[in-house]
N, C-alpha and C positions, 0 to 999 in steps of 0.2 A: 399359734403365734401368728400375727401378722409378717409377712415379707418384708422386711428393713431393705435400704439402702444399700447399692457398696462403701467399704468404707473408703473415700479419698485416701491413694497410697501415696508416701513424698516421692519426687522423681528424682535419680540417682545422676549425680552429677558423671562426664568420661571424661574419665584420666587425661592428662596431657601426654605422658614419657608412659614408660616402663616398667617403672624402679618400685620396685616393691615399697620400700619404707616411703619416699612422694606421695603411696596411694594408702598404706597408713594414715601418715599424716593427715593427711585430707579426708581421710574417714573420720578418723576419731575428731576432727573441729567439727564437723559435720552433723555425726551422728547424733550425739546430744542434742542438739534442735530438732530434729528428727520422731526421738524416740520416747518425747512427752513426760521424760520420768519414770516412761512405764517400767527401768531397770533398774530403779533407786531401790534397794533394800526397807522394805516395812520399817526398821528400828535403826535405833541412831546406830549406826556402823559400831560405835566400840564394844557395844551389848550384842549385835548379832548373831545370832549361834554362828561354830563354828562346823559346817556342813562335813566337811571331810577330814579324817585325819591325814595328819603330817604327811605320810609317803604318799597315801593315791593322790594327795596334792600336788608337790611336789615332782610326783610323776605323770601329770599330764601338760600336752603340749603347749600354752598360753606361758604354764611359768616354766617352766624350760625352754623357750624359745624366749623369754627375755634377756638371754642373754645373745649379745652380737653376734659371739665365735656358732649360737648352738643355728645361727635364724643367718645366717650369711650366704650359705650354700643355696636359699630361697629369697635371697635377696637377690643375687647375681643372674638369676635366669626369668626370662620374660612371665615365659608361661604361668612361672606361681605370679606372676604380679594379677595376672587377669584371671587365671582363675581363685585369688582371690578375690576378687570385684565379682566373680560367679558369670563370665564368660567365658562362654564354654565353647566357643567358635572362637575367639583371637587367643585362648589358650591352646588348643590344640593346632592349632597352624604354628605355632612359636615353638611348641614340644617337638609337630613337622619336622622341622626345621633344625634341630635340636633335641634329639632324644635322649641323649644322654643315655642311665640303666635302662627307658623307656619305663620306666615309674611312671613318669609325672604323665608321659601319655596314655598310659593303662589307666591313671585313673580321673584324666577326661573320658572316656571311651568308656566308663565303669557309673560314669554321674548321669552323663548322656546316656546307657545304658535303662538308666533308674527314668531317667525323667521322661523317656519318649513308654515304658510303661504306662506310666503313668497316666501319658495321655493319653496310650489305647482307653484308658479308661473311662476317660473324658467323655470319646466321641461312643462307645460302647453306651453307656450309660445312658447316656442321651437320645443316643435313638433307642433304646427300650421302652424308658419314661415318653417317648413320643409316638412309639408306634406301636408301643407292647402293654403299657397302659391304659394310654392315652387316644388309643388306637378310633380313625374320624372315615367315613365312609368313602372322601374321596382321596382316601391314602392310595397309593401302588400294591400290589400286593406283594411285588417283589424286597419290598422293607421288612416282610420276613426273614430274607436272607440276616440282616444284623440284628434282630433279634435273639438271630440263634445264636450269634457271631459273641454276643453280651451276655446270654447264658453262658454259652461254653467259657468266656472267661471266669465269670462268677465261680464256675465248676457243676453248671447246674446241668450235667450231662443229657438229663432228657429230655429237656424243659427247651434244647437245643437242637435235637433230634427232632424233635416236633416242630417247628418251627423249617428247619432245612425239607423236610418230609410236608408240610405246608403250601414250601411255594416251588413245589413241582419242577415241571418245568417251563417255569415263565421266569421272562426278565431278560436281556443283553444279550450277549454274550458275555464280557466280561466279569457277568457277576454269575451267570450259570456256572463258566468256570471254577470261578473262584468257593463257591457250592459246591461243586464238585468236590474239591481239592479237601475241604470240611468233612462232606457226607461219607471223603474212602478216608479218611482218618477215624469220625465216629465209629462205621462200619466193623473199622479193623481193629477195635474194643479201645478207644480214645484214651491211651496214654498220650501225657503230655513227656513233650512238647509235642507237637501235632507240625512242624515244620519241614520236612517230609512231605506232608498230603499238601504242600501249598504250593506251589512254586511255579502257579497262576495267577496268584494275586494279584490284583493292581499295583503298581509303586512296591511292589519288593526286592528291594537293594538287591545286585548283581559283588562279587567275589569281595572277601572281603581283606582290605585295605587300610593299616592305622596308618592312624595318619588322615588320613581325607574324611569327610562327613557326607555320604549320599542323603538323595532325598527322596520325595514320600512317592513317587509318580506324581504326574500333571491332573491337576483337579477341574471339574471333578471325576471320583472313577465310574461312576454310573451317573447316568440318564434316563431318570423315570417320569415317567404322564403319570400324573392324577387320573381317577376314575368319575369323576365327578365335576362339578361347576366346570371350568374352564379347559383344564382338560392340561392345565402348566407341567411346566417341565419339571419336574424336584434335583435340582443335581448336588450328588452326597457323595462323601470318602469313607471310605472302608477300614476301620479300625485294625483289622489287620495286618493293615500295612506298616500301621504305628510299632505295631506287637514284634513284626518281621523286624523293623528295622533298629528295635531293641534289643534283638537276639544278634545282631550283623556288631553293633557296640559292643556287646560280652563281650562275642568273638575275638575282637579285636581287640578289647584290651586284655584276654589272655595271650596273645599273639606279641602284643607289645613287650610283657614281662610274663615270659608263661612259669614261673619259678614262681609269681605271686597269685595265681590263678583261683587259690585261698581266697584271698585281700580280693581281689572280683567279685566272689560271692557272698563275704561278707558285707561289703557296701552295699551290693545290688537287695543281700535280703529284705530291710525293712518295705523296699518297695516294688516283690512283687503280686504278680496276680492273686487273686484271692484263691487261685487255682490249683495254685504251683505252690501255695502256701503249704499242704500239710505236710508234703513229697520233699520240703526243699532240707539241699542239705546241710549238715553243722559242724560246716570244714575247721578244724585247729588249725591257724594263722602261721609262718612260720617263725623262727627265732631268733635271733630279735628281727621285731615290724619296725622295717622302713621309715622313716620320719615323711616318707611323700604319701602318704596312705591317711597321714592326718592331720597334717599341718593345713588351718583355714578349714577345716571343717568344724562337723557339731558332735564329734565322736573326741571325748577327750584325749583317750588314751587305747591300744590294743585289745584292752578288755573288753572296753566297749560295746565295737563290732559284735566281738562274741555276742555282748548280753543282751545287744539290738536286735541281731537274729535270733537270735532263741524267745525273745518278749513277743517280735511278730505273733510267734506259737499259741503260747506258752504263757503267756503273761505275767500273773504276783509271782511263780515258782521261778520265770527268771530273777526274776528280785532277789528273789529269793539264793537262791545259789547263788548270785553273782556282784552282791553286795560288797563282801570283806573284796572285791578283787578288782571289782568295776568303781570309777569314781560318778559315773548316770546310778548305777545300780542304789551304790551307796546315799546319793542326791533324795533319792526317788521316798526310797524306804520308808523314813520314817509319813512317806504322806500317803500312807496303805495301813488303814482301819477294820479292824476285819476286813481284810480280803478284800477290802475295794479302795482302788485309788481317790484321795480327797482331791480337789483340786484346792480350793482354798492353801491349804499345808503343801498344794506340790507346787502355788505360787512361791510361797514365802520364802520353800526351799531356793525357786531357781533365784531369784532377786539376792539372797543371801551367798548364794555360794559366787556370783557374781562378782560380792565387794568381796568375799575372799580370796578369788581369782586377781584379782587387783591388788591389793593387799600383799601378798603373794610373789606376782609380780614384781612390786615397786622392791619389795627386800633381797629381792633375787641381784635387781638391776643394781639397787643400791637409791633408784632416784626415781621418778615421774617418769613416764614417757608417750608420748602422741597413738602412742599405738597399746597401750593397755588396757581401752578402755572397748575396743574394737574385739579382741582377743577375749576378752569377759566376756560381749557377747552372744560369742558360741557358745561356750558354756551356760548360759543363765537361758537361753534357747533350747537348747539341750540337752536338758533339761525339760523341759515340758513338752518337748516334742519324745524322747523315751516316756515319756510318764502320759502320753496320749497313747503308745505304741501297746502300751500295757491295759492301761485302758479298753481298747477300742480292743484284746486279745481278751481281754476280763467282761465282753458282753457290759460295759458303761459306755453306754453308746452319749448319752446327757454328756457324761463326766471328760467321755473322750474330747466331744465339741466342746468345751467350755476350753479346753487347754489347748487346741489346736488350733481356732480361734485370738486366743491369746496367745500361742506361736507367731501365728500370723501379724498378729501387731507390734512383735518384737521384731520382723524379721524384716528387719531395713537396714539398708546401706549393703553393706559385706557380708551381712548375715541373710540380705533375701534372697533365699536358697531359690532358685531357678526348678529345681528337685520338688521340694515342698509345696510351692508352689500351684505348680501342677497338681501336686496332690490335692492341694485343696480343693479345685475345681474340679477336682475326679469326686473330692467327698460331696462337694455342691449338684454334679451335675447327678449323682446318685438320688438325692433329695429337692431335686429340682426343683432348688438355686440356683436359675439362670443370672443371674443380673450377676450375682457376684465374680459365680465362674467366668461369661462373657469377663469381665474387665479383668479376673486375671487372664485370658488365656488373651486376650488382646493388646496385652504388656506383653509378653512372651513372642507372638507371633513373628515378630520384626526378625529376633537372633534368632530363632527354631521355628523357621518357616515351615518343616512337616509337621508341626503341630493343625495347620488347617484345614490338613483332614478332618480332628474332631473337634473346627469350629463349626462344618457344615451343620452335623448332627446337631452342636451345643445349640447356632441358634436356632435351629425349626423346632425344639425345644424349647426354646424361649419365647415363641411365636405361639406353638401350642400353649402352655400355659398360661400366658397372656388370654389367651382368650377362650379354657376355658374357667372351670373354679379358682377358687385360689387354691394354689399347691401348699401342701407340706410345706415348712422350711424349719431347717435347720435353725439352732443356737446358734446366735449373736453375741 
């Protein structure tokens, strides 16, 4: 399949004030024009199937938050308004100034941890495709270091060890120090996480301080000299720095809300590096779960968080186990036929659920409100993302791709989650689809400057794939 140009993404207007309700009104007024009808149910609403039974529907945060009293605590704090608009930097500042019980601050740090895990994959996969799979005579020998890091993130320990062994004693001092740390981790048995061995990584963050946001060092981390041609200099970043930044935010989240450490694990679980998934914890969240971990998110209940964590590793088995208690699992279940996720069926399920949420919110509130559509869109996109996670775990590469791109198309306005957007860039980088990955990263770098570390390798992959034969393209 030929490579397609990246889709045009609508620009999101910036809110003038901090009140959540006015943000919701603005989002509701703009949202339908941007979606192009993508959230519309596939049939007349009067005959649309009811995706969720009444008790699961009533438990979802959008339906509960249709009542003014339930929504009031979130409308009263500027941090929630910014988090709903997916501006983690402004949300972090607001929660740092007024942390309350710490859960809002912990939520922001947990989502930033997820974001930088996926950003690390963007840089690592781009580097591996450029200097591992498409190596050229002029490439510096030191790029073996980055190939090894990429393999380590994917859980390919022997490939990583081979790459670092091939590196030998070559390269500038910062690269050699970083390689020594990774070698020490590998030689010590390779138990994850490797953090303690990686203290010499360029751009590694310092002591954890909740409410702050460290950078990832001065770019480029490494300046490598090409071996042929004009002997130009190649400036690159180390994706390890982004992984360590993710771990820093993870630790900050735990410090901000120590009683909710299990919820930090659950928020992060769908976005872990591949190497982390087999041994990932399956924690039981505290009871009850604060709405601070749900409001404005793509998990509709606490049970959805548990389901998504399990689905990343177990796929369809997680759907079967959780469909009676998790709204997302219940929505995905009818789209599984003969043990496989069927994208067309799930697209219908997601649209019908969106309409069901709107109807339930109207019934709960007694009237229509501008925020009903934005709230329902979280459910629509959340079902597609859940199905994508299940299909990925199930080995359905193409079907997961179809769901991923459909979720991307619907990720507009308040549903434009940076964590998901950068995860699509990581998927594209894996598949050498540099164009869309570059567009996504370019749209994120202003608000998340450390992702510049990943963009250096991504740009190099774009040059390499443009020069070489047509790359394999993912599903569009």
